[in-house]
C-alpha positions in Angstrom: 0.0 0.0 0.0 2.9 2.4 0.9 6.4 2.2 -0.4 9.2 4.7 0.4 12.5 4.2 -1.4 15.5 6.0 -0.1 13.5 9.1 0.8 15.2 12.3 2.1 13.4 15.4 3.0 15.5 18.5 3.5 13.9 21.9 4.4 15.2 25.4 3.5 18.2 26.1 5.7 19.5 22.6 5.4 17.5 20.9 8.1 17.1 17.2 7.2 13.8 15.8 8.6 14.2 12.4 6.9 17.3 10.8 5.6 17.5 7.8 3.3 14.3 6.3 4.5 13.0 3.1 3.0 9.8 1.6 4.3 7.0 -0.7 3.2 3.5 -0.9 4.6 1.3 -3.7 3.4 -2.3 -3.3 2.3 -4.6 -3.8 5.3 -1.8 -3.3 7.8 -1.9 -1.2 11.0 1.5 0.2 11.5 2.7 2.6 14.3 5.6 5.0 13.9 7.4 6.0 17.1 10.1 8.4 18.0 10.8 11.6 20.0 9.6 15.0 18.9 11.4 16.0 15.8 12.3 12.5 14.8 10.5 12.8 11.5 7.1 11.2 12.2 5.0 14.1 11.0 7.2 14.7 8.0 6.7 11.1 7.0 2.8 11.4 7.1 3.0 14.8 5.3 4.9 13.2 2.4 2.3 10.4 2.1 -0.5 13.0 2.2 1.3 15.1 -0.5 1.4 18.1 1.9 5.2 17.9 1.3 7.3 16.4 -1.5 10.5 14.5 -0.9 13.8 16.1 -1.7 15.1 12.8 -3.0 13.7 9.3 -3.3 10.3 7.9 -4.2 7.0 7.8 -2.3 4.5 5.3 -3.8 1.0 5.1 -2.4 -1.4 2.4 -3.7 0.8 1.9 -6.8 0.9 5.6 -7.6 4.3 7.5 -7.6 3.5 10.8 -5.8 6.2 12.6 -7.9 3.9 12.1 -10.9 0.8 13.7 -9.2 0.5 17.2 -10.6 -0.6 20.0 -8.3 -4.1 20.2 -9.7 -4.6 16.5 -9.2 -3.6 16.6 -5.4 -7.2 17.0 -4.2 -8.3 13.8 -6.1 -5.2 12.0 -4.8 -6.1 12.9 -1.2 -9.6 11.5 -1.4 -8.1 8.0 -1.0 -6.5 9.1 2.3 -8.2 10.0 5.6 -6.2 12.2 7.9 -6.6 12.6 11.7 -4.7 15.3 13.6 -3.9 15.8 17.3 -5.6 19.2 17.4 -8.8 18.0 15.5 -8.8 21.1 13.1 -12.5 21.4 13.5 -14.6 24.4 12.3 -16.0 25.7 15.6 -18.6 27.9 13.9 -20.2 24.9 12.2 -22.2 22.0 13.7 -20.7 18.5 13.9 -22.7 17.4 10.8 -21.1 20.2 8.6 -17.6 19.4 9.9 -17.9 15.8 8.9 -19.6 16.6 5.5 -16.8 19.0 4.5 -14.7 16.5 2.4 -17.8 15.3 0.6 -18.9 18.9 -0.2 -15.4 19.6 -1.6 -15.6 16.3 -3.7 -19.0 17.3 -5.1 -21.0 14.5 -3.5 -24.8 15.1 -3.8 -26.8 16.3 -0.8 -28.7 13.1 -0.1 -25.7 10.8 -0.5 -23.5 13.1 1.6 -26.1 13.1 4.4 -26.2 9.3 4.3 -22.5 9.0 4.5 -22.1 11.6 7.2 -24.6 9.9 9.5 -23.0 6.5 8.9 -19.6 7.9 9.8 -20.9 9.5 13.0 -22.7 6.3 13.9 -19.4 4.4 13.6 -17.7 6.7 16.1 -20.8 6.8 18.4 -21.8 10.4 17.8 -24.9 10.3 15.6 -26.9 11.8 18.4 -24.7 14.9 18.4 -24.8 15.8 14.7 -26.4 19.2 15.4 -24.2 20.3 18.2 -21.3 22.7 18.0 -17.9 21.2 18.5 -17.2 23.6 21.3 -19.8 21.8 23.4 -18.1 18.4 23.0 -15.4 16.9 25.2 -11.8 16.4 23.9 -12.5 12.8 23.2 -15.7 13.6 21.3 -14.0 16.2 19.3 -11.3 13.7 18.3 -14.1 11.3 17.2 -15.6 14.0 15.1 -12.2 14.3 13.4 -12.1 10.6 12.8 -15.6 10.6 11.3 -14.5 13.3 8.9 -11.4 11.3 8.0 -13.4 8.2 7.1 -16.5 9.7 5.6 -14.9 9.5 2.1 -14.3 5.7 2.6 -10.5 6.0 2.2 -8.3 3.1 1.6 -5.6 4.6 3.8 -6.0 6.4 7.2 -3.0 8.3 8.6 -3.1 9.8 12.1 -0.6 12.2 13.7 -0.5 11.8 17.5 -4.3 11.2 17.6 -4.3 10.5 21.3 -1.7 13.2 22.3 -4.3 15.4 24.1 -6.4 12.6 25.6 -6.4 10.7 28.9 -5.5 7.0 28.9 -9.2 5.8 28.8 -10.1 8.0 25.9 -6.9 7.0 24.1 -7.9 3.4 24.3 -11.3 4.2 23.0 -9.8 6.0 19.9 -7.5 3.0 19.3 -10.4 0.7 19.4 -12.2 2.8 16.8 -9.1 2.5 14.6 -8.9 -1.2 15.1 -12.5 -1.6 13.8 -11.6 0.3 10.6 -8.5 -1.9 10.2 -10.7 -5.0 10.6 -12.7 -4.1 7.5 -9.6 -3.6 5.4 -8.5 0.0 5.9 -4.7 0.5 6.1 -3.6 2.6 9.0 -0.4 4.4 9.6 -0.3 6.1 13.1 2.4 8.3 14.5 2.6 8.2 18.3 5.1 8.5 21.1 2.8 6.5 23.5 4.7 3.2 23.7 2.5 1.7 26.4 -0.6 2.3 24.3 1.1 0.9 21.2 2.1 -2.2 23.1 -1.6 -2.9 23.9 -2.4 -3.0 20.1 -0.3 -5.9 19.1 0.8 -4.3 15.8 4.1 -3.8 14.0 5.9 -0.6 15.0 8.9 1.2 13.6 11.1 3.8 15.3 12.5 7.0 13.8 15.5 8.9 15.2 16.8 12.1 13.6 15.0 11.2 10.4 16.4 7.7 10.1 14.7 4.4 10.5 16.1 2.4 13.4 17.0 -1.2 12.5 14.7 -3.0 14.9 10.9 -3.4 14.4 8.7 -4.9 17.0 5.3 -6.5 17.3 3.6 -7.4 20.6 0.7 -9.7 21.4 -1.5 -6.8 22.6 -4.9 -7.0 24.2 -7.0 -4.3 22.5 
């Protein structure tokens, strides 16, 4: 599903966020990326989402070389990817329903079909009863679930999440991971950046570690219990 071949990302000023990174993620896999702040986790996800482009090397997603995706085609490319952020990035002047519907509106999906998909997505994260509420009235965990619903409303093949539990307490973090697990069980590929090793250990999935933009030689998989 994802293939990185000798990828380097260098920012203006010479800072190298990733250096010679090669990585493969299988279709239907749930993979965690760990590492300290500044290790390159967010940069990796941004390359996959085509928010950034590599300085050198190749990024291939679902058989498509991102270097060949022209600027005007990026929105179409991103429709296959759901993105979840630590800070939710919700529109606080719009109700929950409108926040989740936004990717469908941008994609030109009809009103009736969009409504059906939004309610299905909210139902999957347990928030169908709050579709008319403002995000500011929701708890941190509920806001994160709205962000997840928005990420999966387009039925993406791939879901990437950048520290999705970074602002949540342990119980809410487990709840979010269980939601991700359910998506993975129906075939969605997940790539999750997190520094919460104890939570990752509960998931029983492969994990890789980055340090100063380089992939560390060891990868681990635990039995897990979630």
